[in-house]
Each structure stands twice: as structure tokens, then as C-alpha cells.
C-alpha positions as CSV (number, residue, x, y, z in Angstrom):
1,X,27.3,23.0,70.7
2,X,24.3,25.4,70.7
3,X,21.9,22.5,69.9
4,X,23.3,20.5,72.8
5,X,22.8,23.5,75.2
6,X,19.2,24.0,74.0
7,X,18.5,20.3,74.3
8,X,19.9,20.2,77.9
9,X,17.8,23.2,78.8
10,X,14.7,21.5,77.5
11,X,15.4,18.3,79.4
12,X,16.0,20.3,82.6
13,X,12.7,22.2,82.1
14,X,10.8,19.0,81.5
15,X,12.3,17.5,84.7
16,X,11.3,20.6,86.7
17,X,7.7,20.5,85.6
18,X,7.5,16.8,86.1
19,X,8.3,17.3,89.8
20,X,6.2,20.5,90.2
21,X,3.1,20.6,92.4
22,X,0.0,21.0,90.3
23,X,-2.1,24.1,91.1
24,X,-5.6,23.2,89.7
25,X,-7.9,25.7,91.3
26,X,-8.3,29.0,93.2
27,X,-5.7,29.1,96.1
28,X,-4.1,25.9,95.0
29,X,-4.7,22.1,95.7
30,X,-5.4,22.6,99.4
31,X,-7.2,25.9,99.1
32,X,-4.8,27.7,101.4
33,X,-2.6,29.8,99.0
34,X,0.5,27.8,100.0
35,X,2.8,26.2,97.5
36,X,5.0,23.2,98.3
37,X,7.5,24.1,95.7
38,X,11.2,23.7,96.7
39,X,14.5,25.1,95.4
40,X,13.3,28.7,94.9
41,X,15.7,31.6,94.9
42,X,15.7,33.3,98.3
43,X,17.1,36.5,96.9
44,X,16.3,38.3,93.6
45,X,18.9,40.3,91.7
46,X,18.5,44.1,91.7
47,X,16.9,44.1,88.3
48,X,14.5,41.3,89.3
49,X,14.3,37.7,88.1
50,X,14.8,36.9,84.5
51,X,11.7,37.3,82.3
52,X,11.3,34.2,80.1
53,X,8.2,35.1,78.1
54,X,5.0,37.2,78.0
55,X,1.7,36.5,76.3
56,X,-1.6,38.4,75.8
57,X,-4.4,36.4,77.5
58,X,-7.3,38.8,77.6
59,X,-8.7,41.2,80.1
60,X,-9.4,40.1,83.7
61,X,-8.4,39.4,87.2
62,X,-8.5,35.6,87.2
63,X,-5.5,33.7,88.5
64,X,-3.6,31.3,86.3
65,X,-3.7,27.6,87.1
66,X,-1.4,24.7,86.0
67,X,-1.5,20.9,85.7
68,X,0.9,18.5,84.0
69,X,3.2,21.2,82.6
70,X,0.4,23.3,81.1
71,X,-0.7,26.7,82.4
72,X,-4.3,27.8,81.8
73,X,-5.4,31.5,81.7
74,X,-8.9,32.9,81.4
75,X,-9.8,36.3,80.1
76,X,-12.0,38.4,77.8
77,X,-11.0,39.6,74.3
78,X,-12.7,41.6,71.5
79,X,-12.3,39.0,68.7
80,X,-13.7,38.6,65.2
81,X,-17.0,36.8,65.0
82,X,-17.8,34.3,62.3
83,X,-16.8,35.7,58.9
84,X,-19.4,37.3,56.7
85,X,-20.2,35.8,53.3
86,X,-17.2,36.0,51.1
87,X,-17.1,38.7,48.4
88,X,-16.5,37.9,44.7
89,X,-12.9,37.2,43.8
90,X,-10.8,40.4,43.5
91,X,-13.2,42.5,45.7
92,X,-12.6,43.3,49.4
93,X,-14.6,41.2,51.8
94,X,-17.1,42.6,54.2
95,X,-15.5,43.9,57.4
96,X,-15.2,41.3,60.2
97,X,-17.6,42.0,63.1
98,X,-15.9,41.8,66.5
99,X,-17.6,40.6,69.7
100,X,-16.5,40.2,73.3
101,X,-15.4,36.6,73.9
102,X,-14.6,34.6,77.0
103,X,-11.2,33.2,76.0
104,X,-9.4,30.2,77.6
105,X,-5.7,29.7,76.7
106,X,-3.6,26.6,77.3
107,X,0.2,27.4,77.4
108,X,3.2,25.2,77.7
109,X,4.7,26.3,81.1
110,X,8.3,25.8,79.9
111,X,8.2,27.7,76.6
112,X,5.2,30.0,76.6
113,X,4.0,28.2,73.4
114,X,0.2,28.3,73.0
115,X,-1.2,24.8,72.9
116,X,-4.7,26.0,72.1
117,X,-6.9,29.0,72.6
118,X,-10.7,28.7,72.5
119,X,-13.6,31.1,73.2
120,X,-17.3,31.6,73.4
121,X,-19.4,34.9,73.0
122,X,-19.4,36.8,76.3
123,X,-20.9,40.3,76.1
124,X,-20.3,42.6,79.0
125,X,-23.1,44.4,80.9
126,X,-21.4,45.1,84.2
127,X,-18.8,47.6,85.5
128,X,-15.2,47.0,84.6
129,X,-14.3,44.6,81.7
130,X,-12.7,41.2,82.2
131,X,-13.2,37.8,83.8
132,X,-13.0,37.4,87.6
133,X,-13.3,33.8,88.6
134,X,-10.2,31.4,88.5
135,X,-10.6,28.2,86.4
136,X,-10.9,24.8,88.1
137,X,-9.4,21.6,86.8
138,X,-10.5,18.1,87.5
139,X,-9.4,15.1,85.5
140,X,-9.6,15.8,81.8
141,X,-11.9,18.8,82.2
142,X,-11.4,22.5,83.1
143,X,-14.3,24.6,84.3
144,X,-14.6,28.4,84.0
145,X,-17.2,30.8,85.4
146,X,-17.6,34.0,83.3
147,X,-18.5,37.5,84.4
148,X,-21.9,37.2,82.7
149,X,-22.8,33.9,84.4
150,X,-21.6,31.4,81.8
151,X,-20.4,28.2,83.6
152,X,-18.4,26.2,80.9
153,X,-16.9,22.8,80.9
154,X,-13.9,22.5,78.4
155,X,-11.9,19.4,77.3
156,X,-8.5,20.0,78.7
157,X,-6.6,18.4,75.9
158,X,-8.0,20.4,73.0
159,X,-10.3,23.2,74.4
160,X,-13.5,21.8,73.0
161,X,-16.5,23.0,74.9
162,X,-18.4,20.1,76.5
163,X,-21.3,22.1,77.9
164,X,-22.2,25.6,78.7
165,X,-24.8,26.8,81.3
166,X,-25.7,30.5,81.9
167,X,-26.7,30.3,85.6
168,X,-28.2,33.9,85.5
169,X,-30.5,33.0,82.7
170,X,-31.4,29.6,84.2
171,X,-32.3,31.2,87.5
172,X,-33.9,34.4,86.0
173,X,-31.4,36.5,87.8
174,X,-29.6,39.8,86.9
175,X,-25.9,40.3,87.3
176,X,-24.6,42.0,90.4
177,X,-22.8,45.3,89.7
178,X,-19.3,43.9,89.0
179,X,-20.4,40.5,87.6
180,X,-20.0,36.9,88.6
181,X,-16.8,36.3,90.4
182,X,-16.9,33.1,92.5
183,X,-14.6,30.4,91.3
184,X,-16.2,27.0,90.5
185,X,-16.0,24.7,93.5
186,X,-16.3,20.9,92.7
187,X,-17.6,18.6,95.4
188,X,-18.3,15.1,94.2
189,X,-20.8,15.4,91.3
190,X,-21.7,19.0,92.0
191,X,-20.2,22.4,91.0
192,X,-21.1,25.3,93.3
193,X,-21.1,28.9,92.3
194,X,-22.8,32.1,93.4
195,X,-25.3,33.8,91.1
196,X,-26.6,37.4,90.9
197,X,-29.5,39.4,92.2
198,X,-33.2,38.8,92.0
199,X,-32.9,35.0,92.2
200,X,-31.1,32.3,94.3
201,X,-27.8,33.3,96.0
202,X,-26.1,30.1,94.8
203,X,-26.7,27.0,92.7
204,X,-25.4,23.5,92.4
205,X,-24.7,22.3,88.8
206,X,-24.1,18.7,87.6
207,X,-20.4,18.6,86.5
208,X,-21.1,16.1,83.7
209,X,-24.1,17.7,82.1
210,X,-24.3,21.3,83.1
211,X,-27.8,20.9,84.4
212,X,-28.8,22.8,87.5
213,X,-29.4,20.4,90.4
214,X,-30.7,22.8,93.0
215,X,-31.2,26.5,93.6
216,X,-30.5,27.9,97.0
217,X,-33.3,28.7,99.3
218,X,-31.5,32.0,100.2
219,X,-32.3,34.8,97.7
220,X,-30.2,37.6,99.0
221,X,-27.7,39.2,96.5
222,X,-24.7,37.1,95.6
223,X,-21.2,38.1,96.7
224,X,-17.9,38.0,94.8
225,X,-16.3,35.3,97.0
226,X,-15.8,31.6,96.3
227,X,-18.0,29.2,98.2
228,X,-16.3,27.1,100.9
229,X,-17.5,23.5,101.6
230,X,-16.9,22.3,105.1
231,X,-17.4,18.8,106.5
232,X,-17.4,17.2,110.0
233,X,-17.9,13.6,111.0
234,X,-21.7,14.3,111.2
235,X,-22.5,16.6,108.3
236,X,-21.4,18.7,105.4
237,X,-22.4,22.2,104.5
238,X,-21.5,25.2,102.3
239,X,-20.3,28.5,103.6
240,X,-21.5,31.2,101.3
241,X,-20.4,34.8,101.7
242,X,-23.1,36.7,99.8
243,X,-23.4,40.4,99.1
244,X,-24.7,41.2,102.6
245,X,-25.1,37.9,104.5
246,X,-23.0,35.0,105.5
247,X,-25.0,31.8,104.9
248,X,-24.7,28.2,105.9
249,X,-26.4,26.0,103.3
250,X,-27.2,22.3,103.1
251,X,-25.2,20.6,100.3
252,X,-28.1,18.3,99.2
253,X,-30.7,20.9,98.4
254,X,-29.4,24.4,99.1
255,X,-31.6,24.8,102.2
256,X,-30.6,27.7,104.5
257,X,-29.3,26.3,107.8
258,X,-28.5,29.8,109.2
259,X,-27.9,33.3,107.9
260,X,-26.2,36.3,109.6
261,X,-25.7,39.8,108.3
262,X,-22.2,40.7,107.1
263,X,-22.7,44.1,105.4
264,X,-20.4,46.6,103.7
265,X,-20.7,49.4,101.2
266,X,-21.6,48.4,97.6
267,X,-22.2,44.8,98.9
268,X,-18.6,43.9,98.0
269,X,-17.8,40.7,99.9
270,X,-15.0,39.3,97.9
271,X,-12.6,37.5,100.2
272,X,-13.0,33.7,100.5
273,X,-14.1,32.6,104.0
274,X,-10.9,31.2,105.7
275,X,-11.7,28.1,107.6
276,X,-9.6,26.3,110.2
277,X,-10.9,23.5,112.4
278,X,-14.2,24.9,113.9
279,X,-13.6,28.6,113.1
280,X,-14.0,30.8,110.1
281,X,-12.6,34.2,109.4
282,X,-14.6,36.8,107.4
283,X,-13.1,40.0,106.0
284,X,-14.4,42.9,104.0
285,X,-13.7,46.6,103.5
286,X,-15.2,50.1,102.9
287,X,-17.0,52.2,105.5
288,X,-18.6,49.3,107.3
289,X,-15.7,46.9,106.7
290,X,-14.2,44.7,109.4
291,X,-12.8,41.3,110.2
292,X,-15.0,38.8,112.1
293,X,-14.0,35.5,113.6
294,X,-16.8,33.0,114.1
295,X,-17.0,29.6,115.8
296,X,-18.9,27.2,113.6
297,X,-21.6,25.1,115.3
298,X,-23.0,23.0,112.5
299,X,-26.6,23.7,111.8
300,X,-26.7,26.2,114.6
301,X,-25.9,29.9,114.0
302,X,-22.1,30.5,114.5
303,X,-20.9,32.4,117.6
304,X,-18.7,35.5,117.4
305,X,-15.2,34.9,118.8
306,X,-13.6,38.3,118.1
307,X,-14.1,41.3,115.8
308,X,-11.7,44.0,114.5
309,X,-13.0,47.0,112.7
310,X,-9.5,48.3,111.9
311,X,-8.5,45.2,110.0
312,X,-9.9,45.2,106.5
313,X,-9.3,43.7,103.1
314,X,-11.3,44.1,99.8
315,X,-10.1,41.2,97.7
316,X,-7.0,39.7,99.4
317,X,-7.9,36.4,101.2
318,X,-5.3,36.0,104.0
319,X,-2.9,33.1,104.3
320,X,-3.0,31.1,107.5
321,X,0.1,29.2,108.7
322,X,0.4,27.7,112.2
323,X,-1.0,30.1,114.8
324,X,-0.9,33.2,112.6
325,X,-2.3,34.6,109.4
326,X,-0.8,37.1,106.9
327,X,-3.0,39.8,105.3
328,X,-2.9,42.9,103.3
329,X,-4.7,45.4,105.6
330,X,-5.6,48.3,103.1
331,X,-2.0,48.3,101.7
332,X,0.0,47.3,104.8
333,X,1.1,43.7,105.2
334,X,0.4,42.4,108.7
335,X,0.9,39.2,110.7
336,X,-2.0,38.5,113.1
337,X,-2.8,35.9,115.6
338,X,-5.5,33.5,114.6
339,X,-6.8,33.0,118.2
340,X,-7.6,36.7,119.0
341,X,-6.7,38.8,116.0
342,X,-4.0,40.7,117.8
343,X,-1.1,42.1,115.7
344,X,2.2,40.2,115.8
345,X,3.8,42.8,113.5
346,X,3.0,45.4,110.9
347,X,5.3,45.8,107.9
348,X,6.9,49.3,108.0
349,X,8.7,49.1,104.7
350,X,7.0,51.6,102.3
351,X,8.4,49.6,99.3
352,X,5.9,46.9,100.4
353,X,2.8,49.0,100.2
354,X,0.4,46.8,98.2
355,X,-2.4,49.2,97.7
356,X,-5.9,49.0,99.4
357,X,-7.8,47.0,96.8
358,X,-5.7,44.0,95.7
359,X,-2.4,43.0,97.1
360,X,-2.7,39.2,96.8
361,X,-0.2,36.9,98.6
362,X,1.1,33.4,97.8
363,X,3.5,31.4,100.0
364,X,6.2,28.8,99.6
365,X,8.1,27.8,102.8
366,X,9.2,31.0,104.5
367,X,9.0,32.9,101.2
368,X,6.0,35.1,100.4
369,X,5.3,36.6,97.0
370,X,3.4,39.9,97.4
371,X,1.8,41.5,94.4
372,X,0.8,45.2,94.5
373,X,-2.2,46.5,92.6
374,X,0.1,48.6,90.4
375,X,2.1,45.8,88.9
376,X,5.0,45.4,91.4
377,X,6.0,41.9,92.5
378,X,8.0,41.5,95.7
379,X,9.9,38.5,97.2
380,X,9.9,38.5,101.0
381,X,10.9,36.3,103.8
382,X,7.9,36.4,106.0
383,X,7.7,34.6,109.4
384,X,6.1,35.4,112.8
385,X,9.5,37.2,113.6
386,X,9.0,39.8,110.8
387,X,9.0,40.6,107.2
388,X,12.2,41.1,105.1
389,X,12.2,42.3,101.5
390,X,14.4,40.0,99.3
391,X,13.8,41.4,95.8
392,X,11.4,43.4,93.8
393,X,10.4,44.1,90.2
394,X,7.7,46.2,88.5
395,X,6.2,44.2,85.6
396,X,3.2,46.4,84.7
397,X,2.7,50.1,84.6
398,X,-1.0,49.9,85.2
399,X,-3.5,49.8,88.1
400,X,-5.9,47.1,89.2
401,X,-3.5,44.2,89.0
402,X,-5.4,42.0,91.4
403,X,-4.7,38.4,90.2
404,X,-2.8,36.0,92.5
405,X,0.5,34.9,91.0
406,X,1.2,31.2,90.3
407,X,4.4,29.5,91.6
408,X,5.0,26.5,89.3
409,X,8.1,24.5,88.4
410,X,10.6,27.1,89.7
411,X,8.8,29.9,87.8
412,X,6.4,32.6,88.7
413,X,3.4,33.4,86.4
414,X,2.1,36.9,86.9
415,X,-1.0,38.4,85.3
416,X,-1.5,42.0,84.4
417,X,-4.7,43.5,83.1
418,X,-4.2,41.8,79.7
419,X,-0.9,39.9,79.7
420,X,0.7,36.9,81.5
421,X,4.4,37.1,82.3
422,X,6.7,34.2,83.2
423,X,9.7,34.8,85.5
424,X,12.5,32.4,86.4
425,X,12.6,32.2,90.2
426,X,14.4,28.9,90.7
427,X,17.5,28.7,92.9
428,X,20.7,28.8,90.9
């Protein structure tokens, strides 16, 4: 009887993941932070959803991604290097030397079983340990961008490294204070990432060979945000939010089309530019922080539509749906109008204080998962009419939990500073 029950559960899990929407990159398949998953629980029990499994995946702030029933997580671990020469039989061997490694782990979404775990040397020379950029999957490859500038192509089936290119070394650049953080963006044959300081702001890399195709004309400090390609009927360009400038770049050679100042303290521009039709929303924080809506005009400099110096976010890219966007404004969840930035509502529930630094959101239908920077996960119903808390659980007793959770196959995958936790959030 027990074997029959286990087999039935395995078949059900396999069916769920066969129908699940793949989430192959930062902010999902459409780059909007919105999942098309159905049949999710609309209310969580008082103790929170059932915890299915937990795994150590290394230090970092990268978000998990998933394709074809496998979840991939990228982190940094202090692991043994190659073993020293063996000692004579009966005598203790030389102690294993440990070194920081960039570690990519492939995990079966249903069971938490590690399919493979592979790594490369990744020493740290920036503030705060851990990887920042979310992996990107295309076909049989997965691409990661490490904090020290290593752009790596891995074989998705077994984790073998196909090529590795350190863009900081190749461009004679130095790391920015908190390290490389822009997730790899694939556009045709090219991969785009931001670099560091003292060299080009961004580069294009051949996705098959790892060779640099061009270095941007712009040489201002890189930012921590992901590059956003945009296209119209007439032309394509890249929107690059660097450390202190917002830059439009030509896709073919990295030429600067226009550049406007977008400054803040410490040069922390970390939120991905949010593009809809011919407008783009930029957000940062700290003393000079603000939100700025621009109208794109192709190769001409964008025009300001509206600006709000009271609306700020350090790392939490907002989610746009319809005429409104949802954002963590220094700890407070708000719904704002896309057209003019005016507030539709501000959440008054203190249980939904997300903290000023992180507070990522991910959406499915009318449900919104909100993740505080102190390890608390909240289920809400969030619409233009308001925000209602539907359940909450604290998974980690630690700060700086900034990674966006993954909704996949009726489950929620949540990253702490070092561990990945899987929760059952399917409707029963």
C-alpha cells in the first residue's frame, strides 16, 4: 500500500512539472516577473505551506531558475581544491586546501535530489560574499555571470564547462565595489553583460565561443542592473543602467546613442529598467534616489514624462500589470499608476514590511509572493483595489535575503543566504 502511495505521488509530481511553465532567466520567460502558473493555493495555513526539502547551494543573492523539471541554483562555496600528493600508506595525507568556488547546482524540482553540482575557482575581492547574477538558460546550455567577472557556459545535462571568459580581465577593468551583478542577456548570437570600472561599461560576447564581440563606447562605471534590449520596427538598441548614467547603446557595435545622468549614492543602480511600449521606468535609492519615467525616442535622447523623489527602491524591480505597477518603496508595498506615478494605494499592514533593501515580488494571477529581506515569505492577493495578506511563513532567521522566489509546478523555491527551500503551494 505504501509503495502504491509513493508511486502515485511520484506520477502526480511528474505530471505537475510537465505542465509547469519554464522559468529560464531573470524575471521569467517574458522578463516581467509574472508567472502563468495555475491551481495555486489562495490561502496558506497558519503555520505556512508544507516544507518539502532544503539544500545548501552556496552564498549569494541569485534567483533560482527552472527548465524541464530541473531547478538550477548558483552560489559561492569554500570547497577543497585539487588534492595534494597522496602520503605513504598508513600516514595522514596533506590537509586539503580550500578555495572559493563558483558553484552551479542542478536539482530535481520534485524530490530535491542533486542531479549534478559543478564549480570553478572564484576568489572574492569585493564587499559581501556571494554571487549576484541569475543564471540564463537557452537550449542545452546554461550561462552564469560570477561576481568576479567570469561569464561561463555550462552543458545543462551534466554541468560540463563549455567555455569561460572573465570579462574584467579581457577588458582590463576592475570590479565595482559589490562585484558584477547583471544577469546574462541573450539576443541572437550575443550575450550582453555589464562590466566594472576603468574600462567599457558593457560587452557583447559570442554565446558559442565566449569571445568578446564588442566593447561599449561608453566607459562610465557599470551598474548592478541587467541590460534590457528593446526593439521597434526600425531599430534595436540596448538600455544599460550603469553606475551613474542611463545609456542607449547600438546592438551591433556598442556605440553610445545617448547618455543621461542617473545618479545616486555609492553608484548603486540595481533595478532592471522596466520597459512598456515607448516608455521606460528607472528606479534607485539612497540620498539622491528617485523614480524617473522616460519616453524613448530611438536614437534621440529620451524625454522625461514624470519624476518622483519619494518613490525609491534599491534592488526590487517593480511588476507592471495593466495600467499599474507594484513596488517595494523602502519597505512599503505600493500600487502606482504607470501613466503618472500617482499612488493607487499604500499597504498599511505592518506584517508586510519588506525592508528597505530587498523585498522582491513575483506574481501569479491575482496572487503576489512578497519576500522580506529578513527571510519572511508572504502570500497576498494584490489588485488595484488593494492588498490582502493570505498567509505568511518565516523561513530564515537572517538578513539580506534578496533573491526573487521561483514559482514552478505548484511549488515555491525560496533562497536564503546559503540554502534553497522548497514549499508546496499547490491548491488542494
